[in-house]
C-alpha positions in Angstrom: 0.0 0.0 0.0 1.4 3.4 -0.9 1.9 6.2 1.6 -0.8 8.2 -0.2 -3.3 5.4 0.4 -2.2 5.1 4.0 -3.3 8.7 4.7 -6.8 8.2 3.2 -9.7 7.9 5.5 -11.5 4.5 5.3 -15.3 4.2 5.6 -15.5 8.0 6.0 -14.4 7.7 9.7 -11.1 5.6 10.1 -7.9 7.6 9.8 -4.7 5.4 9.7 -1.9 6.7 12.0 0.9 4.1 11.8 1.4 0.5 10.5 1.7 -2.0 13.3 1.7 -5.4 11.6 1.7 -7.2 8.3 -0.3 -10.4 7.9 -0.8 -13.0 5.2 -3.6 -11.1 3.5 -3.6 -7.6 5.0 -1.7 -4.7 6.6 -2.8 -3.7 10.1 -2.7 0.0 11.2 -3.3 1.9 14.4 -6.1 4.2 13.4 -8.5 6.8 14.9 -12.2 6.5 14.7 -13.1 10.1 13.8 -16.8 9.5 14.6 -16.3 8.1 18.2 -12.9 9.6 18.8 -11.2 6.4 19.8 -8.2 4.3 18.6 -8.9 1.1 16.7 -6.9 -1.5 14.8 -7.6 -1.2 11.1 -7.0 -4.2 8.9 -6.7 -3.3 5.2 -6.7 -6.1 2.6 -3.8 -6.0 0.2 -4.9 -4.0 -2.9 -3.7 -6.8 -5.2 -6.1 -9.2 -3.4 -9.1 -6.9 -3.5 -10.0 -8.0 -7.0 -10.0 -11.7 -6.0 -13.5 -12.7 -5.1 -12.2 -15.6 -2.9 -10.0 -13.4 -0.8 -12.7 -10.8 -0.5 -15.2 -13.4 0.6 -12.8 -14.7 3.3 -12.3 -11.2 4.4 -16.0 -10.6 4.7 -16.4 -13.9 6.6 -13.7 -12.8 9.1 -15.7 -9.7 9.9 -19.0 -11.4 10.1 -17.7 -14.4 12.1 -15.8 -12.3 14.6 -18.5 -9.6 14.9 -20.9 -12.2 16.1 -18.5 -13.2 19.0 -18.8 -10.8 21.9 -16.5 -12.2 24.6 -13.8 -10.8 27.0 -11.2 -13.2 25.5 -12.0 -12.5 21.9 -10.9 -9.3 20.0 -14.0 -7.3 19.1 -14.8 -6.4 15.5 -16.6 -3.0 15.0 -17.0 -2.5 11.3 -16.1 -3.6 7.8 -16.6 -2.5 4.2 -15.1 -1.4 0.9 -13.0 1.7 0.7 -10.2 3.3 -1.4 -10.1 0.4 -3.9 -9.8 -2.3 -1.3 -11.6 -3.6 1.9 -11.1 -2.9 5.6 -12.0 -4.3 9.0 -12.1 -2.0 12.1 -11.5 -3.8 15.4 -10.5 -3.4 19.0 -6.9 -2.1 19.4 -5.2 -4.2 22.1 -2.3 -2.6 23.9 0.3 -5.3 24.9 2.1 -8.1 23.0 1.4 -11.2 21.1 2.1 -14.7 22.6 4.7 -15.1 19.8 6.6 -12.0 21.1 6.4 -13.3 24.7 7.9 -16.7 23.6 10.6 -14.9 21.6 11.4 -12.8 24.7 11.4 -15.5 27.5 12.2 -18.6 25.4 10.3 -21.0 27.6 7.1 -19.8 29.4 6.8 -21.0 33.0 4.4 -24.0 33.3 1.8 -22.2 35.4 1.7 -19.1 33.1 1.5 -21.4 30.1 -1.4 -23.3 31.6 -3.2 -20.0 32.6 -2.8 -18.6 29.0 -4.0 -21.9 27.6 -7.1 -22.0 29.9 -8.1 -18.5 28.7 -7.7 -19.4 25.0 -9.8 -22.5 25.7 -12.5 -20.3 27.2 -12.6 -18.2 24.1 -12.7 -21.2 21.8 -15.5 -22.8 23.9 -17.6 -19.7 23.3 -16.8 -19.6 19.6 -17.5 -23.3 19.2 -20.9 -22.9 20.9 -21.7 -20.3 18.3 -20.8 -22.6 15.5 -17.4 -21.0 14.6 -14.2 -22.9 14.3 -11.1 -20.7 14.3 -8.9 -22.9 12.1 -5.7 -20.8 12.6 -4.8 -20.9 16.4 -1.1 -19.9 16.7 0.9 -17.7 19.0 0.7 -14.6 16.8 -3.1 -14.8 17.0 -3.1 -14.8 20.8 -2.8 -11.3 22.3 -1.9 -10.5 25.9 -2.9 -7.0 27.1 -0.8 -4.9 29.5 -3.1 -6.0 32.3 -2.5 -9.7 31.4 -5.9 -10.4 29.8 -5.6 -13.0 27.0 -7.6 -12.3 23.8 -7.9 -14.5 20.6 -7.6 -12.6 17.4 -7.8 -13.0 13.6 -10.8 -15.1 12.6 -9.4 -14.7 9.1 -10.2 -18.2 8.0 -12.8 -19.0 10.5 -15.8 -20.8 9.2 -19.3 -21.2 10.5 -19.8 -25.0 11.0 -23.4 -24.8 9.8 -22.4 -23.2 6.5 -22.2 -25.7 3.7 -20.4 -23.4 1.3 -16.6 -24.1 1.4 -14.1 -21.6 0.2 -11.2 -24.1 0.4 -10.2 -25.5 -3.0 -10.4 -29.3 -3.4 -7.3 -31.1 -2.3 -6.0 -28.2 -0.3 -6.2 -26.8 3.2 -6.0 -23.3 4.6 -4.0 -22.7 7.8 -0.6 -22.3 9.3 1.5 -25.5 8.8 3.2 -25.5 12.1 -0.1 -25.5 14.0 -2.6 -27.4 11.8 -4.3 -30.6 13.0 -3.7 -34.0 11.2 -7.3 -33.8 9.8 -6.7 -30.3 8.6 -3.5 -31.5 6.8 -5.5 -34.2 5.1 -8.1 -31.7 3.9 -10.9 -33.2 5.9 -13.9 -31.4 7.5 -13.0 -29.7 10.7 -14.7 -29.2 14.1 -13.7 -27.7 17.4 -11.3 -30.5 18.2 -9.1 -29.3 15.5 -8.7 -26.0 17.3 -7.9 -28.1 20.5 -5.0 -29.8 18.6 -3.7 -26.4 17.5 -3.9 -25.1 21.0 -2.0 -28.2 22.1 0.8 -27.3 19.7 0.8 -23.7 21.1 1.0 -25.1 24.7 3.9 -27.4 23.6 5.8 -24.4 22.1 5.2 -22.3 25.2 6.6 -25.1 27.5 9.6 -26.0 25.3 10.4 -22.9 23.3 9.8 -24.6 20.0 6.9 -26.4 18.2 7.0 -30.2 18.2 7.2 -30.5 14.4 9.6 -28.5 12.2 10.5 -28.8 8.6 12.0 -26.9 5.7 8.7 -26.5 3.9 5.0 -26.3 5.0 4.3 -29.6 3.3 7.1 -31.3 5.2 5.6 -30.0 8.5 2.1 -31.0 7.6 3.4 -34.5 6.8 4.9 -34.8 10.3 1.5 -33.8 11.9 0.0 -36.8 10.2 2.8 -39.4 10.6 5.0 -38.6 13.6 4.5 -38.6 17.3 5.9 -35.6 19.2 8.8 -36.0 21.7 7.3 -36.4 25.2 7.0 -33.0 26.8 8.9 -33.9 30.0 11.8 -35.3 27.9 12.4 -31.8 26.6 11.4 -29.8 29.8 11.5 -31.8 33.0 10.0 -28.8 34.9 6.6 -29.7 33.4 4.4 -31.7 35.7 3.1 -35.1 34.7 -0.5 -33.7 34.8 0.3 -30.8 32.4 2.1 -33.2 30.1 -1.0 -35.5 30.1 -3.2 -32.5 29.2 -0.9 -31.3 26.3 -0.3 -34.8 24.9 -4.0 -35.6 24.9 -4.6 -32.4 22.9 -2.0 -33.7 20.4 -3.7 -37.1 19.8 -3.7 -37.9 16.1 -7.3 -39.1 16.1 -9.7 -36.4 17.1 -12.0 -38.7 19.2 -9.0 -39.3 21.5 -8.6 -35.6 22.3 -10.7 -33.6 24.6 -14.3 -33.7 23.5 -14.6 -29.9 23.7 -12.6 -26.8 24.8 -14.6 -26.6 28.1 -13.3 -30.0 29.2 -9.7 -28.9 28.2 -10.1 -25.7 30.3 -11.3 -27.7 33.3 -8.2 -29.8 33.3 -5.9 -26.8 32.8 -7.6 -25.1 35.8 -7.0 -28.3 37.8 -3.3 -28.3 36.9 -3.1 -24.7 38.2 -4.9 -25.7 41.4 -2.7 -28.9 41.8 -5.7 -31.1 41.8 -6.2 -34.4 40.0 -7.3 -34.2 36.4 -11.0 -34.6 35.9 -10.7 -36.3 32.5 -8.1 -38.9 31.6 -7.3 -40.9 28.5 -5.6 -44.3 28.1 -4.0 -43.3 24.8 -2.2 -40.1 24.0 -0.2 -38.8 21.1 2.7 -40.9 22.4 0.8 -44.1 22.5 -0.7 -44.0 19.1 0.7 -46.1 16.2 2.4 -43.9 13.7 0.4 -44.1 10.4 2.6 -44.5 7.3 1.3 -42.5 4.4 2.2 -42.4 0.7 3.0 -39.6 -1.6 1.6 -36.1 -1.0 -1.1 -35.6 -3.6 -0.8 -32.6 -5.9 2.7 -31.6 -5.1 3.9 -32.2 -8.7 0.7 -30.9 -10.3 1.1 -27.2 -9.8 3.5 -24.4 -8.6 2.8 -23.1 -5.1 4.2 -20.2 -3.1 4.8 -21.5 0.4 7.8 -19.5 1.6 7.2 -19.1 5.3 6.2 -22.0 7.6 4.4 -19.8 10.1 2.3 -17.9 7.6 -1.3 -18.9 6.9 -1.2 -20.6 3.5 -3.0 -23.0 1.3 -1.2 -26.3 1.2 -2.0 -29.6 -0.6 -3.9 -32.2 1.6 -1.8 -35.1 2.8 -3.6 -38.4 2.1 -2.5 -42.1 2.3 -3.0 -43.8 -1.0 -5.5 -46.8 -0.8 -3.3 -49.2 -2.7 -0.3 -48.6 -0.4 -2.5 -49.4 2.6 -3.6 -52.7 1.0 0.0 -53.7 0.3 0.8 -52.8 3.9 -1.8 -55.2 5.2 -0.4 -58.1 3.0 3.3 -57.9 3.5 3.3 -58.9 7.3 1.8 -62.3 6.3 4.3 -62.8 3.5 7.1 -61.9 5.9 5.7 -64.3 8.5 5.8 -67.2 6.0 9.4 -66.3 5.0 10.5 -66.2 8.7 8.9 -69.6 9.5 10.6 -71.2 6.5 14.0 -69.7 7.4 13.5 -70.9 11.0 12.8 -74.5 9.9 15.8 -74.5 7.7 18.0 -73.0 10.4 16.7 -75.7 12.9 17.6 -78.5 10.5 21.1 -77.1 9.9 21.7 -76.6 13.6 20.6 -80.2 14.4 23.0 -81.6 11.8 25.9 -79.5 13.1 25.1 -80.5 16.7 25.2 -84.2 15.8 28.6 -84.0 14.3 30.2 -81.4 16.6 29.1 -81.1 20.2 31.2 -77.9 20.7 29.1 -75.6 18.4 27.7 -72.7 20.5 23.9 -72.1 20.6 22.8 -69.1 18.5 22.0 -65.8 20.4 18.3 -64.8 20.6 17.0 -62.4 17.9 15.0 -59.3 18.6 13.2 -56.8 16.4 14.8 -53.4 16.0 12.4 -50.9 17.7 11.3 -47.7 15.9 13.2 -44.9 17.7 13.1 -42.3 14.9 11.7 -39.1 16.4 12.9 -39.9 19.9 15.6 -38.0 21.8 19.1 -39.5 21.6 19.3 -40.7 25.3 15.8 -42.2 25.3 16.5 -44.1 22.0 19.8 -45.5 23.4 18.0 -46.7 26.6 15.2 -48.4 24.5 17.8 -50.3 22.5 19.8 -51.2 25.6 16.7 -52.6 27.3 16.4 -55.0 24.4 20.0 -56.0 24.6 21.2 -53.9 21.6 24.1 -51.6 21.3 23.9 -48.1 19.7 26.3 -46.1 17.6 25.7 -42.4 17.1 26.5 -40.1 14.2 25.3 -36.5 13.8 23.9 -34.5 10.9 22.4 -31.1 10.4 18.6 -31.4 9.9 15.4 -29.5 10.5 14.5 -31.6 13.5 15.5 -30.2 16.9 19.0 -31.0 18.2 19.3 -34.4 19.8 16.4 -36.0 17.8 17.0 -39.4 16.1 16.2 -38.9 12.4 17.3 -42.3 11.0 18.3 -45.8 12.2 20.0 -48.8 10.6 19.0 -51.6 10.5 15.4 -50.3 9.9 12.7 -50.7 12.5 11.2 -54.2 12.5 14.4 -55.9 11.3 15.3 -59.0 13.3 18.9 -58.9 14.7 20.8 -60.9 17.3 21.0 -59.5 20.8 24.2 -57.6 21.2 24.1 -56.2 17.7 24.7 -52.5 17.1 22.1 -50.2 15.7 23.4 -47.1 14.0 21.5 -43.9 14.9 21.7 -40.7 13.0 21.0 -37.8 15.4 20.1 -34.2 14.3 22.5 -31.6 15.3 19.8 -29.0 14.6 19.2 -27.0 11.4 22.3 -26.0 9.5 23.6 -22.5 10.4 23.3 -19.7 7.8 24.8 -16.3 8.0 22.2 -13.6 8.6 22.7 -10.8 6.0 23.1 -7.2 7.2 19.9 -5.4 6.2 19.8 -2.5 8.6 19.3 0.7 6.4 17.6 -1.1 3.6 13.9 -0.9 2.7 11.7 -3.5 4.3 10.8 -5.2 1.0 14.4 -5.5 0.0 15.4 -6.9 3.4 12.5 -9.4 3.4 13.5 -10.7 -0.1 17.1 -11.3 0.9 16.1 -13.2 4.0 13.5 -15.3 2.4 16.0 -16.2 -0.4 18.3 -17.6 2.2 15.6 -19.8 3.8 14.8 -17.6 6.8 11.3 -16.7 8.0 10.6 -13.0 8.5 8.6 -11.2 11.2 8.2 -7.5 10.8 7.5 -5.0 13.6 7.0 -1.2 13.1 8.0 1.6 15.4 8.6 5.3 15.4 12.2 6.2 14.4 14.3 9.0 12.9 15.1 6.9 9.8 12.9 7.4 6.7 9.6 5.5 6.8 9.9 1.9 5.6 13.6 1.6 6.5 14.9 -1.3 8.6 16.4 0.1 11.8 17.2 -3.2 13.6 17.3 -7.0 13.0 17.4 -9.9 15.4 19.6 -12.0 15.2 22.1 -9.3 14.2 23.4 -9.2 10.7 26.6 -11.2 10.2 25.8 -13.7 12.9 24.8 -17.3 12.2 21.3 -18.7 12.8 19.6 -22.0 11.9 18.2 -22.4 8.4 14.4 -21.9 8.7 14.6 -19.8 11.8 12.9 -16.4 12.1 14.6 -13.1 11.7 12.7 -10.2 13.4 13.0 -6.9 11.5 12.2 -3.5 13.1 11.0 -1.1 10.5 10.7 2.7 10.9 7.3 4.3 10.8 9.1 7.7 10.7 9.7 9.9 13.7 7.0 10.4 16.3 7.8 14.1 16.5 9.7 16.5 14.3 11.6 19.7 15.1 10.4 22.6 12.9 13.5 23.5 10.7 14.8 27.0 10.5 13.6 28.4 7.1 13.9 32.1 8.0 15.8 33.9 5.2 15.0 31.3 2.6 12.8 31.9 -0.4 9.2 30.7 -0.2 9.9 27.9 -2.7 13.0 26.7 -0.8 11.3 26.9 2.6 8.4 24.8 1.2 10.8 22.2 -0.1 12.6 21.9 3.2 9.4 21.6 5.2 8.2 18.8 2.8 11.5 16.9 3.1 11.1 17.0 6.9 7.6 15.5 6.6 5.9 18.9 7.4 3.4 20.9 5.3 3.2 24.6 4.4 0.3 26.3 6.3 -1.0 29.8 5.9 1.3 32.3 4.0 1.0 36.0 4.8 3.0 38.9 3.4 4.6 41.7 5.3 6.9 44.6 4.3 10.4 44.5 5.6 13.3 46.8 5.3 15.8 44.0 6.4 14.5 40.9 4.7 14.5 40.8 0.9 11.3 40.6 -1.0 10.0 37.0 -1.2 12.0 35.6 1.7 10.6 34.2 4.9 10.5 36.6 7.8 9.2 34.2 10.5 7.4 30.8 11.1 4.7 29.6 13.4 5.5 27.4 15.3 9.0 28.8 15.7 12.1 26.9 14.5 13.0 24.1 16.9 9.5 23.5 18.1 8.5 19.7 18.3 5.4 18.9 16.2 3.8 15.7 14.9 4.7 14.5 11.4 2.5 16.1 8.7 1.8 19.2 10.8 1.4 22.6 9.0 3.8 25.5 9.5 2.6 29.1 8.9 5.0 31.4 7.0 5.3 35.2 7.1 7.0 36.4 3.8 8.7 39.7 3.1 7.1 42.1 0.5 10.4 44.0 0.3 11.5 47.6 1.1 8.3 49.3 -0.2 4.8 48.8 1.0 1.3 50.0 0.2 -0.1 52.8 2.4 -3.2 51.3 4.0 -6.6 53.1 3.7 -7.3 54.4 7.1 -9.6 57.4 6.1 -12.6 57.5 8.4 -10.9 55.4 11.1 -10.3 56.6 14.6 -6.9 58.2 14.8 -5.7 55.5 17.4 -6.7 52.7 15.0 -5.1 54.4 12.0 -1.8 54.8 13.9 -1.8 51.0 14.7 -2.6 50.0 11.1 0.2 52.2 9.7 2.7 50.7 12.2 1.7 47.2 11.3 2.2 48.0 7.7 5.8 49.1 8.4 5.3 52.9 8.4 5.8 55.6 11.0 3.3 58.5 11.3 3.0 62.2 12.2 -0.1 64.2 13.1 -1.0 67.4 11.3 -2.2 68.8 14.6 -1.2 67.4 18.0 -3.4 66.1 20.7 -6.5 64.8 18.8 -9.5 64.2 20.9 -11.0 60.8 21.4 -13.7 61.4 18.8 -11.1 62.5 16.1 -11.2 60.5 12.8 -8.8 60.5 9.9 -9.7 62.9 7.1 -6.8 62.0 4.8 -3.2 60.7 4.7 -0.1 61.8 2.9 1.0 59.8 0.9 -2.5 58.8 0.0 -4.0 55.3 0.6 -2.8 52.8 -2.0 0.4 54.7 -2.7 3.8 52.7 -2.6 6.2 54.2 -0.1 9.5 53.0 1.4 9.1 50.8 4.5 9.8 52.9 7.6 8.9 56.3 6.0 6.4 58.6 7.7 2.8 59.0 6.8 1.1 62.3 7.8 -2.4 61.9 9.3 -4.8 64.8 8.9 -7.7 64.4 11.4 -11.0 66.1 12.0 -13.8 65.9 14.7 -16.8 66.6 12.4 -18.9 63.9 10.8 -18.6 65.5 7.4 -14.8 65.7 7.6 -14.7 69.6 8.0 -13.1 71.4 10.9 -15.0 71.5 14.2 -15.9 74.7 15.8 -13.0 75.9 17.7 -11.0 72.8 16.7 -7.6 72.7 15.0 -7.3 73.4 11.4 -6.0 70.3 9.5 -2.7 70.6 7.8 -2.5 70.1 4.1 0.9 68.5 4.5 
């Protein structure tokens, strides 16, 4: 959106003040509601999307879905409509920070605080679900925490009324944020409130460990993991988490939705019990850890069309992940085939052993054989312990990967292979994502900086703040440019919104044109221009400004200018005015004055001036005032005789 559009009023009442965020479909501004004189958050759909009926319909649904949800833990929506060639939504402006910013600041949220935040989000979701609305995009950046600690859920941008049969999602694709979508959302299935519960479970996991349970280089890779992989047990990553809180989170993360909490209210009840150190009210015999990992085939549609999926945490449309039917059938047959082969091999081995034993009584009995367990996805120490419990050895090698550091990403022999006890299983362990040097982008425009970072595989989060740098310029980046950061990690850019206040520059002595250019370059406007004669300032130059030079004003403020008319000025017409008034007017015009007769009475008025009114005369020269006390302008009886001079 151009700076000109930013200054336009939306819906005849919403005046943008400063950009505060940029989302997947829209920019968000702090704005003033001119009708009610209050600050609001103004979401403005990208102009290039305003001609796309699908995006406009999603935008409309966001307004309608959220406007129907009046709840203390849900961001209120006030208004929406078309304006300035695009569409806008006016909503409650929340002063505080997002949960994503909190996680970036503290790394790992204390368990009690995480449970409290999760309980408030669950309360908001329970209210929305009762009104037939599934959020579909629960993530830390959509959870706001006010300065008073109140938790509010925002951005029902892809929310859908459950009762509405019309579906905006294209066949074979899902809409959401890959890091936080549920398995059924990744598979493109119909959703209900339990999908939001899964996403909240991912958010809780991230709060308690500092990172989501599933990471990958592309959104499709992350979605695949949601369907196929079990998360690392929470307490293996953060031992400070209680067993009860781990039980709650892992139940939220169950692959099958009927094994999760039945509704957000039940989830909130257990989170409150965790905070009160009471036993959980609801339990489950099978969590995300106990479920069998489902193998799936190729991801449908990946080779069929080009897709733009640059940032894992952005809301995006991704192809649904589905297991091919034929692969599942083959999977059901091969265990029987393998069983027959194993039986035949066992019989042959037994015959051979009996023959050898009859001829040589010193042949040692074979060691027992065990199946190699599946430890891919487990932490290094836990995997080694599992192998040791089965009488197997482990050998470790390390490789950079998208999985968190210490996670087993491959094993050899493969899981299920029968080996003798005492055999060694080679484990490949992730050393974390490969490090990439963060480019130095401070001083560049936001769009240029974002392009550089995305090209190197980083995700980008952009914040805006007042700064002395030109608007749209990057003033800070974290991590700092020149340092190393994992591939796929997020670089936070701080972008200037321009200064919050500006000192009026000194333009006294400059020509009117030069003064106007300097004020414009400093983000100020030229206000009222008045002209005044001056014997010291050349004609056309600025004599003074209001406010005075050095005064602090808001960007865009107007500055009034007084401009010199030069050394000659026009004698003002003061005929008929009281003498005192005429004296003041002549002085203001840059002249001195003399009286044709001294001591005029209070009733005296000007009969004439010399030079006459309208005459050009040098600034500072004297104008003679001839006065009279008669209404007709003639001399009064007994009064002084006016001088002709």
